[in-house]
Residue frames as a rotation matrix with the C-alpha (Angstrom) as fourth column:
MET 1
-0.268 0.542 0.796 79.82
-0.565 -0.758 0.325 161.25
0.780 -0.363 0.510 178.72
PRO 2
-0.914 -0.283 0.290 79.24
-0.400 0.515 -0.758 159.99
0.066 -0.809 -0.584 182.33
ASN 3
-0.205 0.900 0.385 75.48
-0.669 0.159 -0.726 159.51
-0.714 -0.407 0.570 182.14
ASP 4
0.395 0.246 -0.885 75.97
-0.860 0.437 -0.263 157.15
0.322 0.865 0.385 179.14
GLN 5
-0.661 -0.750 0.010 77.84
-0.708 0.620 -0.337 154.60
0.247 -0.230 -0.941 181.28
PRO 6
0.118 0.742 -0.660 76.09
-0.339 0.655 0.675 151.23
0.933 0.144 0.329 181.52
HIS 7
0.565 0.117 0.817 75.32
-0.822 0.158 0.546 149.59
-0.065 -0.980 0.185 184.85
THR 8
-0.465 -0.844 -0.268 78.10
-0.827 0.522 -0.207 147.13
0.315 0.126 -0.941 185.66
ILE 9
0.794 0.607 -0.034 77.04
-0.570 0.763 0.305 143.47
0.211 -0.223 0.952 185.83
TYR 10
-0.233 -0.894 0.384 79.43
-0.970 0.243 -0.022 141.26
-0.073 -0.377 -0.923 187.82
ARG 11
0.839 0.429 -0.336 79.85
-0.461 0.887 -0.018 137.53
0.290 0.170 0.942 187.08
ASP 12
0.351 -0.731 0.585 82.11
-0.479 0.397 0.783 134.88
-0.805 -0.555 -0.211 188.53
LYS 13
-0.585 -0.767 -0.265 84.40
-0.638 0.233 0.734 132.68
-0.501 0.598 -0.626 186.47
ASP 14
-0.763 0.378 0.525 81.48
0.488 0.868 0.085 130.33
-0.424 0.321 -0.847 185.65
GLY 15
-0.807 0.414 0.422 79.29
0.171 -0.519 0.837 133.19
0.565 0.748 0.348 184.42
VAL 16
0.022 0.825 -0.565 77.05
0.945 0.167 0.280 133.28
0.325 -0.541 -0.776 187.48
ARG 17
0.110 0.068 0.992 75.83
0.113 -0.992 0.056 136.78
0.987 0.106 -0.117 188.23
LEU 18
-0.393 -0.339 -0.855 77.03
0.884 0.116 -0.453 138.28
0.253 -0.933 0.255 191.52
VAL 19
0.731 0.678 -0.081 75.48
0.658 -0.668 0.347 140.97
0.181 -0.307 -0.934 193.66
SER 20
0.110 -0.716 0.689 77.29
0.261 -0.648 -0.715 144.26
0.959 0.258 0.115 193.91
VAL 21
-0.732 -0.458 -0.504 78.83
0.614 -0.124 -0.780 145.76
0.295 -0.880 0.372 197.08
THR 22
-0.911 0.356 0.207 76.43
-0.393 -0.902 -0.178 148.71
0.123 -0.244 0.962 197.05
THR 23
-0.064 0.922 -0.381 73.31
-0.449 0.315 0.837 146.44
0.891 0.224 0.394 196.62
TYR 24
-0.061 0.015 -0.998 74.25
0.685 0.728 -0.031 144.45
0.726 -0.686 -0.054 199.69
ILE 25
-0.876 -0.355 -0.325 74.82
0.477 -0.551 -0.684 147.62
0.064 -0.755 0.653 201.70
HIS 26
-0.666 0.696 0.267 71.47
-0.484 -0.676 0.556 149.09
0.568 0.241 0.787 200.67
ILE 27
-0.123 0.626 -0.770 69.81
0.476 0.718 0.508 146.40
0.871 -0.304 -0.387 202.79
LEU 28
-0.654 -0.191 -0.732 70.54
0.753 -0.246 -0.610 148.70
-0.064 -0.950 0.304 205.76
GLY 29
0.488 0.798 0.353 68.32
0.824 -0.555 0.116 151.44
0.289 0.234 -0.928 204.25
SER 30
-0.713 -0.609 0.349 68.86
0.460 -0.781 -0.423 155.09
0.529 -0.141 0.837 205.21
GLY 31
-0.088 0.706 -0.703 66.95
0.988 -0.030 -0.154 156.42
-0.130 -0.707 -0.695 208.18
GLY 32
-0.484 -0.186 -0.855 67.84
0.310 -0.950 0.031 159.99
-0.818 -0.250 0.518 207.23
ILE 33
-0.918 0.080 0.388 66.31
0.376 -0.128 0.918 159.89
0.122 0.989 0.087 203.79
VAL 34
-0.013 1.000 0.022 62.66
0.915 0.003 0.403 160.28
0.403 0.025 -0.915 204.97
HIS 35
0.304 0.041 -0.952 63.59
0.680 -0.709 0.187 163.21
-0.667 -0.704 -0.244 207.24
TRP 36
-0.720 -0.642 -0.263 65.58
0.235 -0.582 0.778 164.85
-0.653 0.498 0.571 204.43
ALA 37
-0.673 0.548 0.496 62.64
0.629 0.071 0.774 164.45
0.389 0.833 -0.392 202.00
TRP 38
0.319 0.827 -0.463 60.37
0.947 -0.258 0.192 166.01
0.039 -0.500 -0.865 204.58
GLN 39
-0.071 -0.441 -0.894 62.71
0.471 -0.805 0.360 168.97
-0.879 -0.396 0.265 204.94
GLN 40
-0.951 -0.237 0.198 62.71
0.276 -0.367 0.888 169.53
-0.138 0.900 0.414 201.19
GLY 41
-0.209 0.943 0.259 58.87
0.820 0.025 0.572 169.59
0.533 0.332 -0.778 201.26
VAL 42
0.360 0.299 -0.884 58.82
0.816 -0.560 0.143 172.08
-0.452 -0.773 -0.445 204.14
ALA 43
-0.434 -0.655 -0.619 61.14
0.212 -0.742 0.636 174.25
-0.876 0.145 0.461 202.01
GLY 44
0.423 0.734 -0.531 58.73
-0.400 -0.374 -0.837 174.04
-0.813 0.567 0.136 199.09
LEU 45
-0.315 -0.666 -0.676 60.97
-0.932 0.084 0.351 171.81
-0.177 0.741 -0.647 197.04
ASP 46
0.824 0.455 -0.337 60.30
-0.528 0.832 -0.168 168.58
0.204 0.316 0.926 195.15
TYR 47
0.359 -0.731 0.580 62.71
-0.568 0.322 0.757 166.16
-0.740 -0.602 -0.300 196.89
ARG 48
0.601 -0.117 0.790 62.86
0.525 0.803 -0.281 164.00
-0.602 0.584 0.544 193.72
LYS 49
0.871 -0.259 0.418 64.23
0.222 -0.552 -0.804 166.95
0.439 0.793 -0.423 191.69
VAL 50
0.580 -0.685 0.440 66.73
-0.814 -0.507 0.283 167.86
0.030 -0.523 -0.852 194.44
ARG 51
0.478 -0.364 0.800 67.78
-0.144 0.866 0.480 164.21
-0.867 -0.344 0.361 194.75
ASP 52
0.734 -0.113 0.670 68.34
0.650 0.405 -0.643 163.97
-0.198 0.907 0.371 191.00
MET 53
0.855 -0.409 0.319 70.24
-0.236 -0.854 -0.464 167.24
0.462 0.322 -0.826 190.93
TYR 54
0.426 -0.708 0.563 72.61
-0.790 0.012 0.613 166.06
-0.441 -0.706 -0.554 193.67
GLY 55
0.522 -0.181 0.834 72.97
0.272 0.961 0.038 162.74
-0.808 0.207 0.551 191.82
ASP 56
0.858 -0.228 0.460 74.04
0.431 -0.168 -0.887 164.56
0.279 0.959 -0.046 188.65
ILE 57
0.698 -0.613 0.370 76.52
-0.663 -0.749 0.009 166.74
0.272 -0.251 -0.929 190.60
GLY 58
0.379 -0.522 0.764 78.05
-0.471 0.602 0.645 163.59
-0.797 -0.604 -0.018 192.14
THR 59
0.712 -0.047 0.701 78.22
0.514 0.714 -0.475 161.84
-0.478 0.698 0.533 188.73
VAL 60
0.866 -0.328 0.378 79.91
0.137 -0.570 -0.810 164.75
0.481 0.753 -0.449 187.05
SER 61
0.577 -0.663 0.478 82.38
-0.815 -0.425 0.394 165.36
-0.058 -0.616 -0.785 189.96
HIS 62
0.441 -0.349 0.827 83.34
-0.117 0.891 0.438 161.71
-0.890 -0.290 0.352 189.93
TYR 63
0.762 -0.075 0.644 83.76
0.624 0.352 -0.697 161.70
-0.174 0.933 0.315 186.17
LEU 64
0.815 -0.486 0.316 85.86
-0.285 -0.811 -0.510 164.89
0.504 0.326 -0.800 186.17
ALA 65
0.454 -0.691 0.563 88.13
-0.728 0.077 0.682 163.43
-0.515 -0.719 -0.468 188.90
PHE 66
0.499 -0.225 0.837 88.58
0.359 0.933 0.037 160.27
-0.789 0.282 0.547 186.76
CYS 67
0.861 -0.179 0.477 89.46
0.424 -0.266 -0.865 162.43
0.282 0.947 -0.153 183.70
LYS 68
0.694 -0.650 0.309 92.04
-0.695 -0.717 0.051 164.36
0.189 -0.251 -0.950 185.71
LEU 69
0.316 -0.582 0.749 93.68
-0.508 0.563 0.652 161.18
-0.801 -0.587 -0.118 186.94
THR 70
0.324 -0.144 0.935 93.77
0.591 0.802 -0.082 159.62
-0.738 0.579 0.345 183.44
GLY 71
-0.629 -0.565 -0.534 94.53
0.005 -0.690 0.724 162.79
-0.777 0.453 0.437 181.46
THR 72
-0.520 0.551 0.653 91.30
0.852 0.386 0.354 162.36
-0.057 0.740 -0.670 179.48
GLU 73
-0.954 0.274 0.117 89.41
-0.244 -0.944 0.222 165.29
0.172 0.184 0.968 177.98
PRO 74
-0.643 0.760 0.096 85.93
0.277 0.348 -0.896 165.29
-0.714 -0.549 -0.434 179.58
ASP 75
-0.798 0.554 0.236 82.72
0.140 -0.211 0.967 165.26
0.586 0.805 0.091 177.48
LEU 76
-0.843 0.439 -0.310 80.04
0.289 -0.116 -0.950 167.01
-0.454 -0.891 -0.029 179.41
SER 77
-0.804 0.569 -0.169 77.52
-0.466 -0.429 0.774 167.45
0.368 0.701 0.611 176.69
GLY 78
-0.218 0.818 -0.533 73.97
0.235 0.574 0.784 166.78
0.947 0.045 -0.317 177.85
TYR 79
-0.252 0.061 -0.966 74.32
0.967 0.046 -0.249 168.30
0.030 -0.997 -0.071 181.29
GLU 80
0.729 0.591 0.347 72.61
0.566 -0.804 0.182 171.53
0.387 0.064 -0.920 182.37
GLU 81
0.023 -0.753 0.657 74.77
0.037 -0.656 -0.754 174.58
0.999 0.041 0.013 182.98
SER 82
0.543 0.245 0.803 73.64
-0.733 -0.329 0.595 174.67
0.410 -0.912 0.001 186.67
ILE 83
0.987 -0.154 0.033 75.11
0.126 0.894 0.430 171.20
-0.096 -0.420 0.902 187.19
LEU 84
0.369 -0.900 0.232 78.41
0.700 0.105 -0.707 172.12
0.612 0.423 0.668 185.58
LEU 85
0.106 -0.290 0.951 78.69
-0.342 -0.909 -0.239 175.32
0.934 -0.300 -0.196 187.68
ALA 86
0.805 0.314 0.504 77.99
-0.565 0.147 0.812 173.35
0.181 -0.938 0.296 190.82
THR 87
0.861 -0.507 -0.033 80.98
0.507 0.850 0.141 171.12
-0.043 -0.139 0.989 190.16
GLU 88
0.533 -0.711 0.459 83.44
0.079 -0.498 -0.864 173.90
0.842 0.497 -0.209 189.51
ARG 89
0.400 -0.365 0.840 84.31
-0.855 -0.479 0.199 174.57
0.330 -0.798 -0.504 193.19
PRO 90
0.817 -0.069 0.572 84.75
-0.259 0.843 0.472 170.91
-0.515 -0.534 0.671 194.11
MET 91
0.798 -0.515 0.314 87.07
0.583 0.527 -0.618 170.43
0.153 0.676 0.721 191.19
VAL 92
0.415 -0.661 0.626 89.15
-0.372 -0.751 -0.546 173.50
0.831 -0.006 -0.557 192.14
LYS 93
0.503 -0.177 0.846 89.50
-0.845 0.106 0.524 171.93
-0.183 -0.978 -0.096 195.65
PHE 94
0.884 -0.151 0.443 90.41
0.184 0.982 -0.032 168.59
-0.430 0.110 0.896 194.07
ASP 95
0.666 -0.674 0.320 93.10
0.268 -0.185 -0.946 170.27
0.696 0.715 0.057 191.95
GLU 96
0.330 -0.527 0.783 94.52
-0.792 -0.607 -0.075 171.85
0.515 -0.595 -0.617 195.10
TRP 97
0.667 -0.049 0.744 94.54
-0.512 0.694 0.505 168.45
-0.541 -0.718 0.438 196.84
LEU 98
0.897 -0.326 0.297 96.22
0.441 0.687 -0.577 166.80
-0.016 0.649 0.760 193.86
SER 99
0.609 -0.683 0.404 98.89
-0.168 -0.609 -0.776 169.50
0.775 0.405 -0.485 193.74
GLY 100
0.179 -0.568 0.803 100.10
-0.977 -0.201 0.076 168.45
0.118 -0.798 -0.591 197.15
LYS 101
0.474 0.084 0.877 100.13
-0.347 0.933 0.098 164.74
-0.810 -0.351 0.471 196.40
LYS 102
-0.515 -0.588 -0.624 102.02
-0.849 0.248 0.467 162.32
-0.120 0.770 -0.627 194.23
LEU 103
0.352 0.750 0.560 99.60
-0.550 0.650 -0.524 159.87
-0.757 -0.124 0.642 192.72
GLU 104
-0.678 -0.529 -0.511 100.64
-0.732 0.421 0.535 156.75
-0.068 0.737 -0.673 190.75
PRO 105
0.321 0.928 0.191 97.45
-0.889 0.365 -0.278 154.84
-0.327 -0.081 0.941 189.71
VAL 106
-0.853 -0.442 0.275 97.53
-0.333 0.870 0.364 151.12
-0.401 0.219 -0.890 189.31
LEU 107
-0.608 0.756 0.243 93.76
0.787 0.532 0.313 150.55
0.107 0.382 -0.918 188.93
LEU 108
-0.886 0.395 -0.242 91.12
-0.344 -0.911 -0.226 153.17
-0.310 -0.117 0.944 188.06
GLU 109
0.029 0.997 -0.073 87.43
-0.891 -0.007 -0.453 152.16
-0.452 0.079 0.888 188.16
GLU 110
-0.676 -0.389 -0.626 88.31
-0.623 0.756 0.202 148.52
0.394 0.527 -0.753 187.59
PRO 111
0.471 0.868 0.156 85.35
-0.834 0.381 0.398 146.12
0.286 -0.317 0.904 187.97
MET 112
-0.701 -0.705 -0.109 86.37
-0.573 0.647 -0.503 143.19
0.425 -0.290 -0.857 190.12
VAL 113
0.520 0.841 -0.150 84.70
-0.537 0.459 0.708 140.11
0.664 -0.287 0.690 191.61
SER 114
-0.412 -0.545 0.730 85.40
-0.905 0.335 -0.261 138.02
-0.102 -0.769 -0.631 194.69
GLU 115
-0.137 0.263 -0.955 85.14
-0.371 0.880 0.296 134.34
0.919 0.395 -0.023 194.00
LYS 116
-0.820 -0.287 -0.495 85.71
0.319 0.488 -0.813 133.72
0.475 -0.824 -0.308 197.74
TYR 117
-0.814 0.481 -0.326 83.07
0.154 -0.362 -0.919 136.08
-0.561 -0.798 0.220 199.16
ARG 118
-0.441 0.668 0.600 80.75
0.897 0.356 0.262 136.10
-0.038 0.654 -0.756 196.12
PHE 119
0.575 0.643 -0.506 80.29
0.493 -0.766 -0.413 139.78
-0.653 -0.012 -0.757 195.27
GLY 120
0.035 -0.526 0.850 81.39
0.960 -0.218 -0.175 142.36
0.278 0.822 0.497 192.76
GLY 121
0.676 0.178 -0.715 82.52
0.442 -0.875 0.200 145.96
-0.590 -0.451 -0.670 193.00
THR 122
0.438 -0.508 0.742 84.45
0.708 -0.314 -0.633 148.77
0.554 0.802 0.222 191.24
PRO 123
0.231 -0.438 -0.869 86.98
0.784 -0.445 0.433 150.59
-0.576 -0.782 0.240 193.37
ASP 124
0.972 0.173 -0.161 87.57
0.063 -0.845 -0.530 154.16
-0.228 0.505 -0.832 192.27
TYR 125
0.507 -0.862 -0.020 91.33
-0.634 -0.358 -0.686 154.32
0.584 0.360 -0.728 192.72
TYR 126
0.892 -0.441 0.097 94.03
0.219 0.610 0.762 151.90
-0.395 -0.658 0.641 193.78
GLY 127
0.541 -0.778 0.319 97.67
0.434 -0.066 -0.898 152.87
0.720 0.624 0.302 193.57
LEU 128
-0.341 -0.756 -0.559 100.38
0.928 -0.175 -0.329 154.83
0.151 -0.631 0.761 195.25
VAL 129
0.759 0.373 0.533 99.62
0.248 -0.924 0.293 158.07
0.602 -0.090 -0.794 197.11
ASP 130
0.479 -0.724 0.496 102.90
-0.830 -0.558 -0.013 159.67
0.286 -0.406 -0.868 198.21
GLY 131
-0.439 -0.821 -0.364 104.45
-0.720 0.564 -0.404 156.19
0.537 0.084 -0.839 197.98
VAL 132
-0.706 0.294 0.645 101.82
-0.418 0.562 -0.714 154.38
-0.572 -0.773 -0.273 200.07
LYS 133
-0.897 0.432 -0.092 99.62
0.213 0.607 0.766 151.64
0.387 0.667 -0.637 198.52
THR 134
-0.808 0.558 -0.189 96.25
-0.180 -0.539 -0.823 153.33
-0.561 -0.631 0.536 198.88
LEU 135
-0.460 0.800 0.386 92.56
0.869 0.316 0.381 152.77
0.183 0.510 -0.840 198.09
LEU 136
-0.927 0.242 -0.285 90.68
-0.157 -0.944 -0.291 155.99
-0.339 -0.225 0.913 197.44
ASP 137
-0.338 0.894 0.294 86.92
0.941 0.331 0.072 156.24
-0.033 0.301 -0.953 197.21
PHE 138
-0.980 -0.010 0.200 85.35
0.051 -0.979 0.199 159.42
0.194 0.205 0.959 195.85
LYS 139
-0.241 0.929 -0.282 82.11
0.967 0.205 -0.153 160.69
-0.085 -0.309 -0.947 197.31
THR 140
-0.767 0.164 0.620 79.96
-0.012 -0.970 0.243 163.79
0.641 0.179 0.746 196.78
SER 141
0.178 0.826 -0.535 77.93
0.719 0.262 0.644 164.43
0.672 -0.499 -0.547 199.91
ASN 142
0.517 0.107 0.849 77.47
-0.305 -0.904 0.300 166.66
0.800 -0.414 -0.435 202.92
ALA 143
0.340 -0.410 0.846 79.34
-0.906 0.098 0.412 164.26
-0.252 -0.907 -0.339 205.22
VAL 144
-0.594 -0.514 -0.619 81.20
-0.598 0.797 -0.087 160.98
0.538 0.318 -0.780 205.42
HIS 145
0.375 0.853 0.364 78.57
-0.910 0.265 0.318 158.38
0.175 -0.450 0.876 206.32
GLN 146
-0.015 -0.400 0.916 79.09
-0.667 0.687 0.289 155.00
-0.745 -0.606 -0.277 207.92
ASP 147
0.745 0.358 0.563 77.94
0.090 0.782 -0.617 153.02
-0.661 0.510 0.550 204.90
TYR 148
0.759 -0.556 -0.338 80.81
-0.573 -0.324 -0.753 154.52
0.309 0.766 -0.564 202.90
LEU 149
-0.182 -0.866 0.465 83.22
-0.972 0.230 0.046 152.72
-0.147 -0.444 -0.884 205.24
TYR 150
0.274 0.329 0.904 81.40
-0.210 0.937 -0.278 149.41
-0.939 -0.113 0.326 204.74
GLN 151
0.989 0.143 -0.035 81.82
-0.050 0.099 -0.994 149.91
-0.138 0.985 0.105 201.02
VAL 152
0.384 -0.921 -0.065 85.52
-0.854 -0.328 -0.404 150.78
0.351 0.210 -0.913 201.32
ALA 153
-0.104 -0.399 0.911 86.10
-0.745 0.638 0.194 147.69
-0.658 -0.659 -0.363 203.51
ALA 154
0.598 0.394 0.698 84.58
0.102 0.827 -0.554 145.45
-0.795 0.402 0.455 200.89
TYR 155
0.938 -0.295 -0.182 86.61
-0.266 -0.275 -0.924 147.04
0.223 0.915 -0.336 198.14
GLY 156
0.099 -0.929 0.357 89.75
-0.992 -0.064 0.109 146.43
-0.079 -0.365 -0.928 200.18
LYS 157
0.063 -0.021 0.998 88.92
-0.301 0.953 0.039 142.75
-0.951 -0.303 0.054 200.38
LEU 158
0.939 0.318 0.134 88.40
0.069 0.208 -0.976 142.72
-0.338 0.925 0.173 196.61
LEU 159
0.654 -0.742 -0.147 91.80
-0.662 -0.467 -0.587 144.16
0.367 0.481 -0.796 196.02
GLU 160
-0.072 -0.682 0.727 93.51
-0.899 0.360 0.248 141.90
-0.431 -0.636 -0.640 198.46
GLU 161
0.444 0.347 0.826 91.92
-0.018 0.925 -0.379 138.79
-0.896 0.154 0.417 196.78
HIS 162
0.972 -0.068 0.227 93.38
0.232 0.081 -0.969 139.98
0.048 0.994 0.094 193.52
GLY 163
0.346 -0.933 -0.099 96.87
0.928 0.356 -0.107 140.33
0.135 -0.055 0.989 194.96
HIS 164
0.012 -0.299 0.954 96.88
0.238 -0.926 -0.293 144.04
0.971 0.231 0.060 195.69
GLN 165
-0.342 -0.214 -0.915 98.19
0.931 0.057 -0.361 145.04
0.129 -0.975 0.180 199.11
VAL 166
0.359 0.508 0.783 96.26
0.254 -0.861 0.442 148.01
0.898 0.040 -0.438 200.69
ASP 167
-0.505 -0.627 -0.593 98.13
0.786 -0.050 -0.616 150.00
0.357 -0.777 0.518 203.38
ASP 168
-0.868 0.246 -0.430 95.84
0.043 -0.828 -0.559 153.00
-0.494 -0.504 0.708 203.57
TYR 169
-0.310 0.869 0.385 92.07
0.939 0.215 0.270 153.57
0.152 0.445 -0.883 202.99
ARG 170
-0.812 -0.002 -0.584 90.80
0.187 -0.948 -0.258 157.07
-0.553 -0.319 0.770 202.37
ILE 171
0.171 0.900 0.401 87.53
0.956 -0.052 -0.290 158.70
-0.240 0.433 -0.869 201.33
ILE 172
-0.926 -0.371 -0.073 87.86
0.334 -0.892 0.306 161.89
-0.178 0.259 0.949 199.25
ARG 173
-0.057 0.993 -0.102 84.66
0.907 0.009 -0.420 163.74
-0.417 -0.116 -0.902 199.82
PHE 174
-0.807 -0.061 0.587 83.59
0.401 -0.787 0.468 166.50
0.434 0.613 0.660 197.42
GLY 175
-0.629 0.605 -0.489 81.34
0.276 -0.414 -0.867 168.98
-0.727 -0.680 0.094 199.19
ARG 176
-0.420 0.524 0.741 78.16
0.899 0.126 0.420 169.44
0.127 0.843 -0.524 197.21
ASP 177
0.687 0.715 -0.125 77.11
0.726 -0.672 0.147 172.74
0.021 -0.192 -0.981 198.79
GLU 178
0.371 -0.566 0.736 78.72
0.123 -0.756 -0.643 176.16
0.920 0.329 -0.211 198.53
GLY 179
0.319 -0.401 0.859 81.32
-0.839 -0.540 0.060 176.68
0.440 -0.740 -0.509 201.13
ASP 180
0.870 0.008 0.493 81.82
-0.268 0.847 0.459 172.99
-0.414 -0.531 0.740 201.83
GLU 181
0.113 -0.949 -0.293 85.47
-0.963 -0.177 0.201 172.04
-0.243 0.260 -0.935 201.57
LEU 182
0.341 -0.141 -0.930 87.01
-0.419 0.862 -0.285 168.88
0.841 0.487 0.234 200.12
GLU 183
0.534 -0.123 0.837 87.58
-0.803 0.235 0.547 166.30
-0.264 -0.964 0.027 202.86
ASP 184
-0.045 -0.598 -0.800 90.40
-0.517 0.699 -0.494 163.80
0.855 0.392 -0.341 202.83
TYR 185
0.482 0.473 0.737 89.07
-0.874 0.200 0.444 161.26
0.063 -0.858 0.509 205.33
PRO 186
-0.620 -0.721 -0.309 91.31
-0.660 0.692 -0.292 158.49
0.424 0.023 -0.905 206.72
CYS 187
0.310 0.863 -0.398 89.22
-0.509 0.504 0.698 155.36
0.803 -0.014 0.596 207.28
GLY 188
-0.161 -0.420 0.893 91.50
-0.985 0.119 -0.122 153.70
-0.055 -0.899 -0.433 209.78
ASP 189
-0.931 -0.187 0.312 90.86
-0.217 0.974 -0.064 150.09
-0.292 -0.127 -0.948 210.92
LEU 190
-0.310 0.844 -0.437 87.99
-0.927 -0.166 0.336 148.62
0.211 0.509 0.834 208.92
THR 191
-0.972 -0.149 -0.181 87.82
-0.111 0.973 -0.204 145.23
0.206 -0.178 -0.962 210.55
LYS 192
-0.597 0.802 -0.033 84.38
0.262 0.156 -0.952 145.83
-0.758 -0.577 -0.303 212.14
HIS 193
-0.099 0.572 -0.815 83.09
-0.742 -0.588 -0.323 147.53
-0.663 0.572 0.482 208.99
TRP 194
-0.631 -0.174 -0.756 83.94
-0.668 0.617 0.415 144.44
0.395 0.767 -0.505 206.99
ASP 195
-0.937 0.348 -0.002 82.00
0.283 0.759 -0.587 142.35
-0.203 -0.551 -0.810 209.58
VAL 196
-0.236 0.876 -0.421 79.00
-0.226 -0.471 -0.853 144.71
-0.945 -0.106 0.309 209.03
PHE 197
-0.280 0.108 -0.954 79.29
-0.957 -0.111 0.269 144.14
-0.077 0.988 0.135 205.22
LEU 198
-0.920 -0.113 -0.376 79.28
-0.169 0.978 0.121 140.39
0.354 0.175 -0.919 205.71
SER 199
-0.709 0.703 -0.059 76.20
0.281 0.204 -0.938 140.76
-0.647 -0.681 -0.342 207.88
CYS 200
-0.150 0.622 -0.768 74.51
-0.665 -0.639 -0.388 142.75
-0.732 0.452 0.510 205.17
GLN 201
-0.576 -0.142 -0.805 75.33
-0.743 0.500 0.444 140.06
0.340 0.854 -0.393 202.61
ARG 202
-0.975 0.189 -0.117 73.92
0.219 0.908 -0.356 137.36
0.039 -0.373 -0.927 204.89
ILE 203
-0.420 0.866 -0.271 70.68
0.030 -0.285 -0.958 139.28
-0.907 -0.411 0.094 205.51
TYR 204
-0.159 0.317 -0.935 70.22
-0.910 -0.415 0.014 140.02
-0.384 0.853 0.354 201.82
ASN 205
-0.735 -0.186 -0.652 70.76
-0.493 0.807 0.325 136.34
0.466 0.560 -0.685 200.89
LEU 206
-0.895 0.445 -0.036 68.44
0.336 0.619 -0.710 135.06
-0.294 -0.647 -0.704 203.61
GLN 207
-0.248 0.818 -0.518 65.75
-0.328 -0.574 -0.750 137.47
-0.912 -0.016 0.411 202.52
LYS 208
-0.342 0.026 -0.939 66.16
-0.938 0.056 0.343 136.24
0.062 0.998 0.005 198.93
GLU 209
-0.939 -0.027 -0.343 65.77
-0.023 1.000 -0.015 132.65
0.343 -0.007 -0.939 200.11
ILE 210
-0.659 0.746 -0.098 62.64
0.192 0.041 -0.981 133.55
-0.727 -0.665 -0.170 202.05
ARG 211
-0.089 0.628 -0.773 61.07
-0.759 -0.545 -0.356 135.19
-0.644 0.555 0.526 199.02
GLN 212
-0.554 -0.158 -0.817 61.93
-0.727 0.569 0.383 132.15
0.405 0.807 -0.430 196.85
ASP 213
-0.973 0.218 -0.078 60.43
0.228 0.843 -0.488 129.77
-0.041 -0.492 -0.870 199.44
GLY 214
-0.389 0.866 -0.315 57.27
-0.173 -0.404 -0.898 131.88
-0.905 -0.295 0.307 199.50
LYS 215
-0.187 0.285 -0.940 56.95
-0.969 -0.210 0.129 131.64
-0.160 0.935 0.316 195.72
LYS 216
-0.848 -0.206 -0.488 57.37
-0.318 0.934 0.159 127.84
0.424 0.291 -0.858 195.87
ARG 217
-0.826 0.564 0.000 54.57
0.276 0.403 -0.873 127.52
-0.492 -0.721 -0.488 198.42
LEU 218
-0.159 0.758 -0.632 52.25
-0.599 -0.583 -0.548 129.56
-0.785 0.292 0.547 196.20
VAL 219
-0.376 -0.066 -0.924 52.97
-0.878 0.343 0.333 127.30
0.295 0.937 -0.187 193.28
GLU 220
-0.951 -0.035 -0.307 52.34
0.046 0.966 -0.254 124.19
0.305 -0.256 -0.917 195.36
């Protein structure tokens, strides 16, 4: 069952814990979140409940896609009927997308670490798509956001460090609202997005050092 999955902890070859791709990217924050929460309040909705509902829809959609790619029978016990109904249309669209593609997975949700760049991450899919060595990242959202591309760029570096050539990077976006179609988004050149990720990593690490320095001064 997808909501029973433990949080992945990444460690290097010496057992030192590494920060995840998504944690580094979160340093950017999300300027749209406050406005979105305000909109939910105007509509008379509890933004926390809406946020959790969308989170569950994303988790289940991602899990069902994984089951389809691995031929695994899904276990969806524990989820409300409304969540399962909300994932039906995205999965129909995913089936339609799959029917027009030939996928040959090499890695599926494989946790990886970069000894060189000091981070960890779990790419959704790496393998052949119509004969092309492709990294796929699955998202459930109302649009493809910039931070998704930073994440994909970092996953690409992870794969390359482990000897996997990536010739194409794509985001498969499951629409979470009725009428929203599945989007197969080509990421293109991610050179600058990788630079943004490295900047996020540097800011995160500098802020951590500043906090540690502050604690030392308090002790002294």
